[in-house]
Legacy VTK file of the C-alpha trace (Angstrom):
# vtk DataFile Version 3.0
C-alpha trace
ASCII
DATASET POLYDATA
POINTS 448 float
-0.202 -0.288 -0.072
1.665 3.123 -1.300
2.338 6.529 1.022
2.223 9.750 0.104
3.084 12.826 1.779
1.667 16.087 1.766
4.791 17.877 1.069
5.252 15.736 -1.950
2.006 15.327 -3.064
-1.808 17.083 -3.754
-3.545 14.859 -1.248
-6.682 16.253 -1.989
-6.576 15.749 -6.170
-5.680 12.159 -4.627
-8.627 11.907 -2.871
-10.784 13.378 -5.920
-9.531 10.848 -7.776
-10.352 8.092 -5.884
-13.769 9.320 -5.495
-14.444 10.206 -9.398
-12.705 6.436 -10.092
-15.195 4.713 -7.749
-18.134 6.352 -8.517
-20.872 5.780 -10.952
-18.387 7.663 -13.487
-15.963 5.246 -12.783
-17.685 2.817 -14.358
-16.069 -0.350 -12.600
-17.327 -3.391 -13.966
-15.876 -7.030 -13.751
-14.284 -8.559 -16.901
-17.232 -11.295 -16.179
-19.562 -8.817 -16.571
-18.152 -7.527 -19.797
-18.312 -11.018 -21.127
-21.987 -11.266 -19.923
-22.917 -8.283 -21.596
-21.739 -9.220 -25.055
-22.942 -12.549 -24.459
-26.603 -11.415 -23.890
-26.883 -8.255 -25.491
-24.503 -9.129 -28.688
-22.467 -5.892 -28.102
-20.281 -4.313 -25.771
-22.940 -1.878 -24.316
-22.020 0.528 -21.344
-23.719 -0.289 -18.034
-25.797 2.622 -18.762
-26.655 1.381 -22.002
-27.502 -2.425 -20.477
-29.920 -0.970 -18.099
-31.958 1.439 -20.112
-32.492 -1.811 -22.319
-33.371 -4.409 -19.355
-36.031 -1.347 -17.999
-37.458 -0.393 -21.341
-38.067 -4.637 -21.621
-39.421 -5.189 -18.569
-41.836 -1.942 -18.559
-42.970 -3.522 -22.103
-43.032 -7.477 -21.613
-43.539 -7.468 -17.548
-42.946 -10.990 -16.034
-41.811 -12.324 -19.184
-38.377 -10.125 -18.954
-38.348 -10.359 -15.826
-37.976 -14.350 -16.131
-35.657 -14.221 -19.135
-33.179 -11.725 -17.496
-33.104 -14.506 -14.536
-32.168 -16.880 -17.002
-29.503 -15.059 -19.292
-27.745 -12.921 -16.228
-28.146 -15.048 -13.073
-28.740 -18.643 -14.924
-31.910 -19.740 -13.218
-34.339 -20.967 -14.638
-37.507 -19.482 -13.164
-41.073 -19.895 -14.274
-43.463 -17.153 -12.807
-44.952 -19.054 -9.852
-41.437 -19.446 -8.625
-41.041 -15.437 -8.617
-42.424 -15.651 -5.000
-40.540 -17.407 -2.136
-42.609 -19.442 -0.275
-43.289 -19.090 3.496
-42.278 -22.893 3.905
-39.129 -22.125 2.552
-38.429 -18.878 4.504
-39.570 -21.043 7.667
-36.990 -23.982 6.888
-34.037 -21.745 5.978
-34.321 -20.063 9.477
-34.780 -23.349 11.367
-31.533 -24.550 9.800
-29.562 -21.517 10.819
-26.451 -22.392 12.839
-28.019 -21.528 16.730
-24.996 -18.727 17.242
-25.737 -17.135 14.160
-29.494 -16.955 14.717
-28.871 -15.527 18.418
-26.501 -12.949 17.114
-29.285 -11.893 14.593
-31.358 -11.684 16.845
-29.514 -9.604 19.286
-28.790 -7.084 16.159
-32.286 -6.758 15.316
-33.466 -5.840 19.194
-30.170 -2.796 18.404
-31.406 -2.042 15.654
-34.820 -1.664 16.341
-34.091 0.065 19.899
-31.902 2.616 18.132
-34.474 3.611 15.304
-37.240 3.763 17.754
-35.578 6.330 19.616
-34.957 8.438 16.837
-38.276 8.065 14.862
-39.369 12.006 14.487
-42.183 13.152 16.805
-44.613 15.847 15.348
-43.901 19.307 17.056
-46.776 20.840 18.778
-49.328 22.774 16.531
-48.213 26.363 15.919
-50.506 29.434 15.988
-49.892 31.953 12.921
-49.614 35.245 13.332
-53.070 35.923 11.668
-54.653 33.272 13.947
-54.597 29.836 11.805
-53.397 26.506 12.955
-50.142 24.989 11.123
-49.014 21.530 12.185
-47.016 18.759 10.343
-48.145 15.325 10.739
-46.245 11.970 9.356
-47.559 8.819 7.354
-45.517 5.823 6.648
-45.029 5.045 3.298
-47.480 1.962 2.406
-45.396 -0.369 0.476
-41.810 -0.334 -0.200
-39.068 -2.920 -1.253
-35.883 -3.686 0.505
-32.742 -4.953 -1.971
-30.742 -7.987 -0.438
-27.386 -8.639 -2.219
-27.408 -12.409 -2.453
-25.429 -13.276 -5.665
-21.896 -13.664 -4.681
-22.401 -13.574 -0.882
-25.354 -13.666 1.588
-26.029 -10.448 3.494
-28.512 -10.876 6.097
-27.272 -7.674 8.120
-28.567 -5.807 4.513
-32.113 -6.996 5.123
-31.946 -6.618 9.076
-30.744 -2.279 8.439
-33.352 -1.791 5.144
-36.139 -3.724 6.998
-36.271 -2.654 10.476
-36.291 1.136 10.034
-39.582 0.477 7.483
-41.057 -1.614 10.130
-40.964 0.811 12.819
-41.827 3.714 10.621
-45.087 1.592 10.408
-44.852 0.792 6.549
-47.729 -1.882 6.187
-46.248 -3.757 3.354
-42.356 -4.471 3.626
-41.486 -6.857 0.724
-37.799 -7.936 -0.084
-36.110 -8.960 -3.492
-32.611 -10.875 -3.741
-31.495 -12.298 -6.480
-31.631 -15.834 -7.489
-28.796 -18.658 -7.591
-28.625 -20.640 -10.801
-30.605 -23.561 -9.257
-33.499 -21.111 -8.718
-33.065 -20.825 -4.664
-31.801 -17.558 -2.951
-29.393 -17.470 -0.010
-30.965 -18.689 2.920
-29.336 -16.771 5.344
-31.157 -13.875 3.728
-34.663 -16.066 3.579
-34.048 -16.733 7.436
-33.992 -12.986 8.076
-37.257 -12.582 5.862
-38.876 -14.853 8.518
-37.538 -13.428 11.519
-39.274 -10.143 10.536
-42.005 -11.250 9.366
-41.967 -10.837 6.150
-44.515 -12.959 3.797
-43.673 -11.316 0.535
-39.832 -12.027 -1.181
-39.099 -12.470 -4.370
-35.934 -14.225 -5.818
-34.448 -11.301 -8.100
-32.017 -8.902 -8.371
-30.098 -6.905 -10.440
-31.506 -4.246 -12.779
-34.780 -6.420 -13.929
-35.565 -6.645 -10.224
-35.277 -2.776 -9.423
-37.754 -2.603 -12.989
-39.866 -5.097 -11.833
-40.853 -3.140 -8.365
-40.702 0.151 -9.440
-42.927 -0.250 -12.836
-44.890 -3.040 -11.612
-45.722 -6.218 -13.565
-48.510 -8.472 -13.435
-47.636 -10.738 -10.378
-45.450 -7.916 -8.916
-47.356 -4.851 -7.540
-45.242 -1.593 -7.720
-43.730 -0.044 -4.156
-43.709 3.414 -3.290
-39.858 3.271 -2.486
-36.789 0.869 -3.225
-33.897 0.813 -0.542
-31.113 -1.519 -0.317
-27.583 -1.737 -1.959
-25.954 -3.469 -5.118
-23.650 -3.187 -8.181
-23.322 -0.982 -10.542
-26.013 -1.950 -12.855
-28.600 -1.866 -9.722
-27.400 1.793 -8.928
-27.947 2.824 -12.586
-31.527 1.213 -12.574
-32.388 3.065 -9.471
-31.288 6.428 -10.782
-33.564 5.605 -14.428
-36.568 4.435 -12.051
-36.420 7.774 -9.637
-39.785 9.280 -9.950
-41.671 6.153 -10.476
-40.888 5.550 -7.268
-38.644 7.017 -4.234
-35.190 5.932 -3.447
-33.023 5.827 -0.356
-29.466 7.020 -2.200
-27.422 6.015 -5.222
-24.764 4.305 -3.441
-21.225 3.057 -4.540
-18.613 0.892 -3.769
-17.919 0.925 0.244
-15.346 3.589 1.873
-13.273 3.737 4.787
-11.539 6.835 5.746
-9.205 6.816 9.227
-7.860 9.803 10.912
-5.097 8.372 13.199
-2.897 10.135 15.106
0.600 8.766 17.351
-1.866 7.219 20.049
-3.588 4.756 17.368
-2.290 1.066 17.606
-1.226 0.230 13.869
-2.640 -2.914 13.993
-6.035 -1.880 14.921
-6.065 0.215 12.127
-4.434 -2.211 9.270
-7.163 -4.541 10.244
-9.862 -1.738 9.968
-8.204 -0.947 6.448
-8.736 -4.854 5.794
-12.213 -5.098 6.799
-13.181 -2.379 3.737
-10.793 -3.460 1.276
-11.876 -7.406 1.073
-14.931 -6.032 -0.597
-12.898 -4.728 -3.639
-13.782 -2.511 -4.973
-13.854 -0.323 -2.092
-11.927 2.407 -0.546
-9.214 2.141 2.375
-7.553 5.276 3.294
-5.013 6.539 6.448
-4.644 10.274 6.827
-1.972 10.901 9.824
0.681 13.625 10.664
2.630 10.786 12.000
5.313 9.161 9.712
5.594 6.171 12.335
2.101 5.345 12.237
2.070 5.210 8.701
4.973 3.183 8.414
4.284 0.374 10.620
0.643 0.507 9.533
1.881 -1.111 6.356
4.139 -3.137 7.843
0.934 -4.756 9.919
-1.085 -4.884 6.459
1.707 -6.918 5.425
1.409 -9.230 8.204
-2.514 -9.477 8.500
-2.997 -9.732 4.756
-2.045 -13.525 4.669
-4.391 -14.741 7.281
-7.300 -13.379 5.100
-9.494 -16.001 2.568
-9.901 -12.942 0.426
-6.314 -11.812 0.405
-6.054 -11.472 -3.149
-8.602 -9.688 -3.482
-7.564 -7.294 -0.532
-4.477 -6.543 -1.811
-5.592 -5.665 -5.022
-8.223 -3.157 -3.568
-5.304 -1.741 -1.174
-3.448 -1.085 -4.597
-5.410 -0.002 -6.534
-8.071 2.006 -4.560
-6.366 2.776 -1.074
-3.391 4.691 0.431
-1.612 6.137 3.270
-1.189 10.036 3.546
1.125 11.781 6.063
-0.359 14.769 6.457
1.052 18.000 7.562
-1.157 18.096 10.879
-4.377 16.493 12.198
-6.383 20.095 10.997
-5.239 19.006 7.363
-6.756 15.589 8.136
-9.691 16.700 9.178
-10.281 19.441 6.130
-9.243 15.988 3.822
-11.975 13.546 5.530
-14.518 16.679 4.851
-13.926 17.065 1.208
-13.343 13.165 0.667
-17.128 12.851 3.043
-16.322 9.215 3.383
-19.155 6.595 3.430
-17.079 5.296 7.186
-15.182 7.950 9.274
-12.874 6.553 11.925
-11.391 8.912 14.396
-8.697 6.966 15.899
-7.294 9.655 18.202
-7.095 10.289 21.910
-9.861 12.454 22.052
-12.420 11.842 19.497
-15.017 13.971 20.681
-12.707 17.090 20.219
-12.371 16.053 16.547
-15.804 15.381 15.681
-16.820 18.997 16.319
-15.203 19.868 12.960
-16.695 17.025 10.941
-18.988 18.178 8.541
-19.436 15.649 6.124
-19.410 11.694 6.884
-22.031 9.175 6.201
-21.117 7.523 10.178
-18.193 8.296 12.605
-16.439 6.126 15.057
-14.998 7.608 17.644
-11.869 6.084 19.205
-9.842 3.414 19.476
-12.126 0.403 20.682
-14.797 1.246 17.755
-13.963 -0.479 14.715
-16.458 0.221 11.328
-18.034 -3.670 11.261
-19.478 -2.557 14.808
-21.614 -0.659 12.684
-22.384 -3.159 10.131
-23.690 -5.308 11.940
-24.933 -4.798 15.908
-24.570 -1.087 16.757
-28.258 0.286 15.726
-27.916 2.927 12.851
-28.469 1.273 9.363
-25.332 0.339 7.557
-26.945 1.977 4.389
-24.605 4.907 3.779
-23.863 7.639 0.939
-20.489 6.639 -0.389
-18.513 8.516 -3.625
-18.492 11.804 -2.078
-22.705 12.055 -1.470
-22.028 12.445 2.358
-21.878 16.120 1.386
-25.154 15.833 1.545
-26.885 12.880 1.704
-27.545 10.346 5.296
-27.807 7.065 5.917
-31.105 5.373 5.856
-33.104 5.459 8.595
-37.011 5.212 10.022
-37.557 8.868 9.139
-36.835 7.860 5.221
-40.107 5.439 5.598
-42.339 8.539 7.120
-44.151 11.391 5.048
-44.279 14.729 6.398
-47.724 16.042 5.347
-48.644 19.930 6.162
-51.850 20.454 7.882
-53.966 24.035 7.916
-56.927 25.023 9.803
-58.154 28.516 9.480
-60.948 30.291 11.186
-63.012 33.110 9.301
-61.470 35.636 11.922
-57.601 34.133 11.112
-58.724 34.298 7.000
-59.981 37.777 7.306
-56.400 38.777 8.653
-55.019 36.793 5.490
-57.017 37.765 3.262
-55.691 40.983 1.857
-52.285 39.876 1.574
-53.501 36.479 -0.335
-55.337 38.838 -2.727
-51.901 41.247 -3.216
-49.558 38.496 -3.808
-51.816 36.324 -6.105
-52.961 38.792 -8.506
-49.173 40.237 -8.427
-48.798 36.679 -9.830
-51.424 36.930 -12.297
-53.529 34.369 -10.860
-56.706 35.717 -10.373
-58.428 32.892 -9.368
-56.307 32.214 -6.670
-57.173 35.823 -5.027
-60.803 35.110 -5.680
-60.994 31.510 -3.801
-59.528 33.676 -0.798
-62.017 36.571 -1.372
-65.475 35.090 -2.493
-65.652 33.944 1.162
-66.068 38.128 2.612
-68.432 38.792 -0.700
-72.114 39.472 0.181
LINES 1 449
448 0 1 2 3 4 5 6 7 8 9 10 11 12 13 14 15 16 17 18 19 20 21 22 23 24 25 26 27 28 29 30 31 32 33 34 35 36 37 38 39 40 41 42 43 44 45 46 47 48 49 50 51 52 53 54 55 56 57 58 59 60 61 62 63 64 65 66 67 68 69 70 71 72 73 74 75 76 77 78 79 80 81 82 83 84 85 86 87 88 89 90 91 92 93 94 95 96 97 98 99 100 101 102 103 104 105 106 107 108 109 110 111 112 113 114 115 116 117 118 119 120 121 122 123 124 125 126 127 128 129 130 131 132 133 134 135 136 137 138 139 140 141 142 143 144 145 146 147 148 149 150 151 152 153 154 155 156 157 158 159 160 161 162 163 164 165 166 167 168 169 170 171 172 173 174 175 176 177 178 179 180 181 182 183 184 185 186 187 188 189 190 191 192 193 194 195 196 197 198 199 200 201 202 203 204 205 206 207 208 209 210 211 212 213 214 215 216 217 218 219 220 221 222 223 224 225 226 227 228 229 230 231 232 233 234 235 236 237 238 239 240 241 242 243 244 245 246 247 248 249 250 251 252 253 254 255 256 257 258 259 260 261 262 263 264 265 266 267 268 269 270 271 272 273 274 275 276 277 278 279 280 281 282 283 284 285 286 287 288 289 290 291 292 293 294 295 296 297 298 299 300 301 302 303 304 305 306 307 308 309 310 311 312 313 314 315 316 317 318 319 320 321 322 323 324 325 326 327 328 329 330 331 332 333 334 335 336 337 338 339 340 341 342 343 344 345 346 347 348 349 350 351 352 353 354 355 356 357 358 359 360 361 362 363 364 365 366 367 368 369 370 371 372 373 374 375 376 377 378 379 380 381 382 383 384 385 386 387 388 389 390 391 392 393 394 395 396 397 398 399 400 401 402 403 404 405 406 407 408 409 410 411 412 413 414 415 416 417 418 419 420 421 422 423 424 425 426 427 428 429 430 431 432 433 434 435 436 437 438 439 440 441 442 443 444 445 446 447
């Protein structure tokens, strides 16, 4: 893993380049996906061209197109009646889980529910306007949402917990899970086990852009949803972007990121382990910013010690070489400024007084304070959702939470006395805009 130094390198430019390479414009696609594109579509289409073809096809042909793409892209021959996972399958998957995993998932569930209930927004008291009208906000949960739970290369039961529980705490009536089918037509049992644990009754064994299309547009067998949440690969993210407006979205997330700010109080063993926790995703960004030359050098040594211990050593090493670096900054203040510029998904403050440093942090999806708060504790058990903004979008976006599933609704109530105080201003402003009917809607109530 390379070490960059502020005295020799424009670190801001290095971080900007990394963010661009990992973002949607970077179009990171595996060689296997490129070959599959040519095989399915007969030409080396761009990811966006692939997604637009799939969306248009599903919108036109519905279930038949979804079934066709399950076969062509996932290798699964799914009859329409097999789109939906049965309750029996979900229960069997749950019962077959190792007890230790089942117990850990249940504890994680309780933690997530507790935190989401804690942060659920409460309507403020009604406000009496200057003219005497009553104004308030009420919140209504969305009716129907879909959670995308990855399941192609690996199983992600934690993502099922982190996307579905906030919606349930919000009071969403219909929560749907969509998870990719394996070549034999099954779905990852760990994902199905969580669906059973959370009481879901509607789970579909499809993912990808075709799954997004089915959920956003609706088909004969798949009712459309109001919102789609959850992560996915580049094709899923592009598909989500294309269907926005047909339904709401949580965010457009890309490859995972961790940025660590560390000073001489940090243990390089911990820092290296935390960098590797993201690198094993490949692609992912793993960045260390430290004013300490010693911490930088010792972290590199620790990475070399720990890499051979990983089952995904090859992928993690390639990821660190391509999408990671250690930067020796002039100061902690410069490290904070660079972190705010990068706006990472995960930001670790591996310093002795992290709360003090936190005051200057403006842009991050989630912040992990001190030497004993590794990022994976947020991935699995702490409580806040691990669905977080990436690619610099933490400048304006936030992590998924219960309040994203609540729709605020303004409520206004005027008496005749209150309207009499407001009618003149309504009349003047409406006529200034050339909207006479707007003005008359208010003034007619005071005409004899």
